[in-house]
C-alpha positions in Angstrom: 6.1 -17.5 7.7 7.6 -14.4 9.2 7.3 -13.6 12.9 7.5 -10.1 14.4 7.5 -8.9 18.0 7.1 -5.2 18.1 8.1 -3.2 21.1 8.5 0.6 20.8 9.0 3.1 23.6 6.7 5.9 22.4 4.9 7.4 19.4 4.3 11.1 19.2 1.6 12.5 16.9 1.3 16.3 16.3 -2.0 17.8 15.1 -2.0 21.1 13.1 -4.9 23.1 11.9 -5.4 23.6 8.2 -5.7 27.2 6.8 -9.3 28.3 6.2 -9.3 30.6 3.1 -13.0 31.3 2.7 -16.3 30.5 4.4 -18.3 27.6 2.9 -21.9 28.8 2.9 -23.4 25.3 3.2 -21.9 24.0 6.3 -22.8 20.7 7.8 -23.5 18.8 4.6 -20.6 16.4 5.2 -20.2 16.1 9.0 -19.2 12.5 8.3 -17.5 11.2 5.1 -20.0 11.2 2.2 -21.2 7.8 1.0 -22.5 6.8 -2.4 -21.7 5.5 -5.8 -19.9 7.1 -8.9 -20.2 5.9 -12.5 -16.6 6.5 -13.5 -14.6 3.4 -12.3 -16.7 0.9 -14.1 -18.5 2.7 -16.9 -16.2 5.7 -17.8 -18.0 7.7 -20.5 -20.5 5.0 -21.4 -23.4 6.1 -19.2 -27.1 6.8 -19.7 -30.1 7.6 -17.7 -31.3 3.9 -17.6 -28.0 2.9 -16.0 -28.3 5.7 -13.4 -31.9 4.7 -12.6 -31.1 1.0 -12.4 -28.1 1.8 -10.1 -30.3 3.9 -7.9 -32.8 1.0 -7.7 -30.0 -1.4 -6.8 -28.7 1.0 -4.1 -32.1 1.3 -2.6 -33.1 -2.4 -2.7 -29.7 -4.1 -1.9 -29.3 -2.7 1.6 -26.7 -0.1 0.6 -29.1 2.8 1.2 -30.0 1.3 4.7 -26.2 1.1 5.4 -25.8 4.8 4.7 -25.0 5.1 0.9 -26.8 8.2 -0.3 -25.3 9.8 -3.4 -25.7 8.5 -6.9 -23.1 10.5 -8.8 -23.1 10.9 -12.6 -19.5 11.3 -13.8 -18.1 12.6 -17.1 -20.1 11.9 -20.3 -23.6 13.2 -19.5 -23.4 16.5 -21.4 -23.5 17.1 -25.2 -22.8 20.8 -25.4 -24.3 24.2 -24.6 -27.3 25.9 -26.1 -27.3 29.3 -27.7 -27.6 30.9 -24.3 -24.7 29.0 -22.9 -26.6 26.5 -20.8 -25.4 22.9 -20.5 -27.4 20.4 -22.5 -27.6 16.8 -21.4 -26.9 14.3 -24.2 -30.3 13.8 -25.9 -29.7 10.2 -26.8 -28.1 9.1 -23.4 -30.3 11.3 -21.2 -33.4 12.0 -23.1 -35.5 12.8 -20.0 -33.0 15.3 -18.8 -31.2 15.6 -15.5 -34.1 17.1 -13.5 -36.3 14.1 -14.2 -33.4 11.9 -13.2 -33.0 13.8 -10.0 -36.7 13.5 -9.2 -36.5 9.7 -9.7 -33.4 9.4 -7.5 -35.0 11.6 -4.8 -38.2 9.5 -4.9 -36.1 6.6 -3.7 -34.8 8.6 -0.7 -31.4 9.1 -2.4 -29.5 12.1 -3.7 -28.1 12.9 -7.1 -24.6 14.1 -7.9 -23.2 15.4 -11.1 -19.8 16.1 -12.7 -18.3 19.3 -14.0 -14.8 20.5 -14.7 -12.8 23.7 -13.9 -11.2 23.8 -17.4 -12.5 24.7 -20.8 -13.3 21.0 -21.4 -13.9 18.0 -19.2 -11.4 15.2 -19.2 -13.6 13.4 -21.7 -13.9 16.4 -24.1 -17.3 17.7 -23.0 -18.0 21.4 -22.1 -16.0 22.6 -19.1 -17.3 25.3 -16.7 -14.5 27.8 -17.1 -16.2 31.2 -17.6 -19.6 29.6 -16.9 -19.3 28.8 -13.2 -22.2 30.9 -12.0 -24.5 29.8 -14.8 -23.6 26.1 -14.4 -24.1 26.3 -10.6 -27.6 27.8 -11.1 -28.3 25.1 -13.7 -27.4 22.4 -11.2 -29.5 24.1 -8.5 -32.5 24.2 -10.9 -32.1 20.5 -11.6 -32.0 19.9 -7.8 -28.5 18.3 -7.8 -27.1 17.5 -4.4 -23.4 16.9 -5.1 -20.9 18.4 -7.5 -17.7 16.7 -8.5 -15.4 19.3 -10.0 -12.5 18.0 -12.1 -9.2 19.7 -13.2 -8.6 18.9 -16.9 -7.8 21.5 -19.6 -7.0 24.2 -17.0 -3.8 25.6 -18.5 -2.3 28.2 -16.2 -5.4 28.6 -14.1 -5.0 29.0 -10.3 -6.5 26.0 -8.6 -7.3 27.9 -5.4 -9.1 30.7 -7.4 -10.8 28.2 -9.7 -12.3 26.2 -6.9 -13.1 29.2 -4.8 -15.1 30.6 -7.8 -17.2 27.5 -8.2 -17.7 27.3 -4.4 -19.0 30.9 -4.5 -21.2 30.1 -7.5 -22.8 27.2 -5.6 -23.4 29.4 -2.6 -25.0 32.1 -4.7 -27.1 29.5 -6.6 -28.8 28.9 -3.2 -29.1 25.1 -3.2 -27.0 23.1 -0.7 -24.7 20.9 -2.7 -21.7 18.9 -1.4 -18.7 20.3 -3.3 -16.0 17.7 -4.2 -12.6 19.2 -5.3 -11.0 16.8 -7.8 -7.7 18.3 -8.8 -5.7 15.2 -8.0 -3.6 16.7 -5.2 -1.5 18.6 -7.6 -1.8 21.9 -5.7 -2.0 20.4 -2.2 -5.7 21.1 -1.7 -5.6 19.8 1.9 -3.8 23.1 2.7 -6.5 25.4 1.3 -9.6 23.3 0.6 -11.3 23.6 3.9 -14.1 26.2 3.6 -14.0 26.0 -0.2 -15.1 22.3 -0.6 -16.3 19.5 1.6 -13.7 17.0 0.3 -10.7 17.0 -1.9 -8.8 14.4 -3.9 -5.3 13.8 -2.7 -4.0 11.8 -5.6 -4.4 10.8 -9.2 -7.1 8.2 -10.3 -7.3 4.9 -8.6 -7.1 1.6 -10.6 -8.6 -1.8 -9.8 -5.1 -2.9 -8.6 -3.2 -3.6 -5.4 0.1 -1.9 -6.3 -0.3 -0.5 -9.8 -0.1 -3.8 -11.7 -2.9 -6.0 -13.0 -3.3 -9.8 -12.5 -1.6 -10.4 -15.8 1.4 -8.4 -14.8 0.7 -5.4 -17.0 0.6 -1.8 -15.8 -2.7 -0.5 -14.5 -4.2 2.7 -15.9 -4.0 4.5 -12.6 -2.6 4.0 -9.1 -2.9 0.8 -7.1 -4.8 1.4 -3.8 -1.7 0.7 -1.7 0.2 3.3 -3.6 -2.6 5.8 -2.8 -2.5 4.7 0.8 1.2 5.6 1.1 0.4 9.1 -0.2 -2.1 9.6 2.8 0.7 9.5 5.4 0.9 12.9 7.1 -2.4 14.2 5.8 -4.5 13.2 8.8 -4.1 16.6 10.4 -6.1 18.2 7.6 -9.2 16.1 7.7 -12.3 16.4 9.9 -16.1 17.0 9.8 -17.1 18.9 6.6 -13.5 18.8 5.2 -12.2 15.3 4.1 -9.2 14.0 2.4 -10.4 12.0 -0.6 -8.1 9.1 -1.7 -10.5 8.4 -4.6 -13.4 6.0 -5.1 -13.7 2.4 -4.0 -12.7 -0.4 -6.3 -14.4 -3.2 -4.2 -16.0 -5.8 -6.4 -14.6 -4.6 -9.8 -13.0 -8.0 -10.4 -9.2 -7.7 -10.6 -8.5 -8.4 -6.9 -9.6 -11.2 -4.6 -11.9 -10.7 -1.6 -9.1 -10.4 0.9 -7.5 -7.6 -1.1 -10.8 -5.8 -1.4 -11.5 -6.3 2.3 -8.1 -4.7 3.1 -8.8 -1.8 0.7 -12.2 -1.1 2.2 -10.8 -1.4 5.7 -8.1 1.2 5.1 -10.6 3.7 3.5 -12.8 3.3 6.6 -9.7 3.9 8.8 -8.8 7.0 6.7 -12.2 8.5 7.3 -12.4 8.6 3.5 -15.5 9.4 1.5 -16.9 6.0 0.5 -18.0 6.1 -3.2 -18.5 2.6 -4.6 -17.3 2.2 -8.1 -18.5 -1.3 -9.0 -21.6 -2.2 -11.0 -24.2 -2.3 -8.2 -26.7 -4.2 -10.4 -24.4 -7.2 -10.6 -22.5 -7.4 -7.3 -22.2 -10.6 -5.5 -23.0 -11.3 -1.8 -19.3 -11.0 -0.9 -19.0 -7.6 -2.4 -22.2 -6.4 -0.8 -21.0 -7.8 2.6 -17.8 -5.8 2.4 -19.5 -2.6 1.4 -22.2 -2.8 4.0 -20.2 -4.2 7.0 -21.9 -2.3 9.8 -19.0 -2.2 12.3 -16.6 -1.0 9.5 -19.0 1.8 8.5 -19.3 2.9 12.1 -15.6 3.4 12.2 -15.7 5.4 8.9 -18.7 7.4 10.0 -17.4 8.1 13.5 -18.5 11.6 14.5 -15.1 12.7 15.8 -14.0 12.6 12.2 -10.3 11.7 12.9 -8.3 10.2 10.1 -6.1 7.2 11.0 -2.3 7.6 11.1 0.4 5.0 10.7 2.3 4.1 13.8 4.4 1.1 12.7 5.9 0.3 9.3 7.9 -3.0 9.2 7.8 -3.5 5.5 5.1 -6.1 4.9 3.3 -5.2 8.2 1.8 -1.8 8.9 -0.1 -0.7 12.0 -2.6 2.1 11.8 -4.5 3.8 14.6 -7.8 5.8 14.5 -9.3 7.6 17.5 -13.0 7.0 18.0 -15.8 8.5 20.1 -16.1 7.4 23.7 -12.3 7.0 23.9 -12.4 3.9 21.7 -9.6 3.1 19.3 -9.5 1.3 16.0 -6.2 -0.6 15.4 -5.6 -2.1 12.0 -2.8 -4.6 11.1 -2.3 -4.5 7.4 -0.2 -7.3 5.8 1.1 -6.0 2.4 3.1 -9.2 1.9 2.4 -12.3 -0.2 2.8 -14.6 2.9 0.8 -14.9 6.1 2.3 -12.8 9.0 2.5 -14.3 12.5 2.2 -11.4 14.8 2.9 -10.7 18.5 2.0 -7.1 19.3 3.0 -5.3 22.4 0.4 -2.7 23.3 3.1 -0.4 24.6 3.5 0.5 21.0 0.5 2.8 21.2 1.1 3.8 24.8 -2.0 2.3 26.4 -2.3 3.3 30.0 -5.5 1.4 30.8 -6.9 -2.0 29.9 -9.1 -2.2 26.8 -11.5 -4.9 25.7 -10.7 -6.2 22.2 -13.3 -6.6 19.4 -12.2 -8.3 16.2 -14.3 -6.3 13.7 -14.2 -8.6 10.7 -14.6 -11.8 12.8 -17.4 -10.0 14.7 -16.3 -11.4 18.0 -14.8 -10.2 21.3 -11.3 -11.5 21.8 -9.8 -10.8 25.2 -8.2 -7.6 26.4 -4.9 -5.6 26.3 -3.4 -7.0 29.5 -1.2 -9.2 27.4 0.4 -9.1 23.9 -2.0 -9.6 21.0 -1.1 -12.7 19.0 -2.6 -13.5 15.6 -1.9 -14.5 12.0 -2.6 -11.7 9.5 -3.4 -13.4 6.1 -1.4 -12.4 3.1 -2.7 -9.1 1.5 -5.3 -8.8 4.2 -6.0 -7.1 7.5 -7.0 -7.7 11.1 -9.0 -4.8 12.4 -9.6 -4.4 16.2 -11.8 -2.0 18.0 -10.6 -1.3 21.6 -13.1 -0.4 24.3 -12.3 0.6 27.8 
């Protein structure tokens, strides 16, 4: 068992403003990180209207809706083509009732419907893309009463990412229906530098996999990035995030089955610390109580949904142990100790690391209990591949 006693003199964090390239007509749709579910992580292209209805039912009845999960997002695979006038046509076998009827059903449960489109000539799954049809597709989504548009980046050739996303953003504005616009170009063109005012959130990396570090439990390579790999790519991006403009490190993998509860708990904790959009990717119809407990942990969600909208930043990196800090309303602080190692970590933490000038009360968020104050060092054991999350209150 390793032991660490951290004592640093000071930490300086600079905050810069992101460049605003254009005005987003529908402001205020994402003042806190959007929460919901997306079909891609578990179902890929194998989707249909029954699945979406059953998922909406599960979200409404399980407690997820009450916890704040709102959007039910249909990812790639819903369209079959375009009609003779160029309008998108839902797959008649998979979505025989059409998207409008599905939206009506989702809305009847007090939830919102999201849909997938792509900036290129085709979607990533080979369905019709929106290039050249942006204004027509945005009007179609508005007519169907869609509430959220995820806009992907496949088959785009030499297109300008900024121009392509600005065009669809303008198309949504002119369609007249408020829709959250999710920029999904995988961080290739640094959307955090230009996305504010065009979209409400933007992907910062490639696709996530149900993996800790990019490998699976059998040692094989995952088809995507492990969540800790994605976490590393968020360092330095905190200055670009805030209300109505969020860094998106991709959807949640909690409950998908390749990781254990500690690892999923750590993943969910870090996404909450990052003020990331929380889009569940598991099968909501079959999730166990442990998964539901992670996804609906009230105190964690309060940290994610904090109205200040400040993304956590890393203040200590000792290899296996990392310490992340997030400013919260009322001068509270969230402090997360992440153990990335395969052994438990015995920790003695000096609060001078984060330059505390007054005494704070300590709340252990996962343990749901108060645990002293910051007059003395914090001592604890951080389990392997797990976290301890503290909320500090004056």
